[in-house]
C-alpha positions as CSV (number, residue, x, y, z in Angstrom):
1,X,0.0,0.0,0.0
2,X,2.7,2.5,1.0
3,X,4.7,1.5,-2.1
4,X,1.9,2.4,-4.4
5,X,1.4,5.8,-2.6
6,X,5.2,6.5,-2.9
7,X,5.2,5.6,-6.6
8,X,2.2,7.8,-7.3
9,X,3.8,10.7,-5.3
10,X,7.1,10.4,-7.4
11,X,5.1,10.3,-10.6
12,X,3.2,13.5,-9.6
13,X,6.4,15.2,-8.6
14,X,8.0,14.3,-11.9
15,X,5.0,15.6,-13.9
16,X,5.1,18.8,-12.0
17,X,8.8,19.3,-12.6
18,X,8.4,18.6,-16.3
19,X,5.5,21.1,-16.5
20,X,7.6,23.8,-14.8
21,X,10.6,23.2,-17.1
22,X,8.5,23.3,-20.2
23,X,6.3,26.3,-19.4
24,X,8.6,28.6,-17.4
25,X,10.8,29.7,-20.2
26,X,9.3,33.2,-20.8
27,X,10.0,35.4,-17.9
28,X,10.4,38.9,-19.5
29,X,8.1,41.5,-20.7
30,X,7.5,41.2,-24.5
31,X,8.0,44.7,-26.0
32,X,7.0,43.6,-29.5
33,X,6.7,40.6,-31.8
34,X,6.7,40.4,-35.6
35,X,5.7,37.3,-37.6
36,X,7.0,37.0,-41.1
37,X,5.7,34.4,-43.7
38,X,7.5,34.1,-47.0
39,X,8.9,37.6,-46.7
40,X,5.7,39.4,-45.7
41,X,4.8,40.7,-42.3
42,X,1.7,38.8,-41.4
43,X,1.1,39.9,-37.8
44,X,2.6,42.1,-35.2
45,X,2.1,43.0,-31.5
46,X,3.5,45.9,-29.5
47,X,5.2,49.2,-30.4
48,X,7.9,48.6,-33.0
49,X,10.4,51.4,-33.8
50,X,9.6,52.6,-37.3
51,X,13.0,52.4,-38.8
52,X,13.6,48.9,-37.4
53,X,10.3,47.7,-38.8
54,X,11.1,49.1,-42.2
55,X,14.6,47.5,-42.3
56,X,13.2,44.2,-41.1
57,X,10.6,44.2,-43.8
58,X,13.3,44.9,-46.4
59,X,15.5,42.1,-45.1
60,X,12.6,39.6,-44.9
61,X,11.4,40.5,-48.4
62,X,14.8,40.0,-50.0
63,X,15.5,36.8,-48.2
64,X,11.9,35.4,-48.2
65,X,12.0,34.8,-44.5
66,X,9.4,32.8,-42.5
67,X,10.3,33.6,-38.9
68,X,9.4,35.5,-35.7
69,X,11.3,38.5,-34.4
70,X,10.7,39.3,-30.7
71,X,12.1,41.9,-28.3
72,X,11.9,41.1,-24.6
73,X,12.9,43.1,-21.6
74,X,14.5,41.2,-18.7
75,X,16.5,43.9,-17.0
76,X,17.9,44.8,-20.4
77,X,16.4,44.4,-23.8
78,X,17.0,41.1,-25.7
79,X,16.2,40.4,-29.3
80,X,15.1,36.9,-30.3
81,X,15.0,35.7,-33.9
82,X,13.6,32.2,-34.9
83,X,16.1,29.4,-35.0
84,X,15.3,28.6,-38.7
85,X,17.0,31.9,-39.8
86,X,20.7,31.8,-40.7
87,X,23.3,33.4,-38.4
88,X,24.2,36.0,-41.0
89,X,20.7,37.2,-41.5
90,X,20.1,37.2,-37.7
91,X,23.2,39.4,-37.3
92,X,21.9,41.8,-40.0
93,X,18.6,42.1,-38.1
94,X,20.4,42.7,-34.8
95,X,22.6,45.4,-36.4
96,X,19.4,47.3,-37.3
97,X,17.9,47.0,-33.8
98,X,18.1,50.3,-31.8
99,X,19.3,49.0,-28.5
100,X,20.2,52.6,-27.4
101,X,16.5,53.5,-27.8
102,X,15.6,51.2,-24.9
103,X,18.7,51.8,-22.8
104,X,18.1,55.5,-22.1
105,X,16.7,56.5,-18.7
106,X,13.3,58.0,-18.7
107,X,12.7,61.0,-16.5
108,X,9.5,61.0,-14.4
109,X,8.1,64.5,-14.8
110,X,5.2,63.9,-12.5
111,X,7.3,64.3,-9.4
112,X,9.1,67.4,-10.6
113,X,7.7,70.7,-9.3
114,X,8.4,74.1,-10.5
């Protein structure tokens, strides 16, 4: 009887650990997400810097990309590109991304008096 309970308990703990490992990957705030299919922007979410969107569309159109480009903020901003994109194209996309746009400190004017 106790052996059956222990086996069930170990199975439940294993399933819980597997669930946590699989679904706990995304921890940051997604700033934006762009979905490309055969070189065309099919869907997007968030506020995308205009110049970066224009350059990404141009790269995707010339290379006929089918991928997802996502910017995520976890302390600092990280740019994720789908794994099916070659390293050279990924680097071209990263070179166009305005990291300095997100690194600058924003002043809170609501607390300033004067």
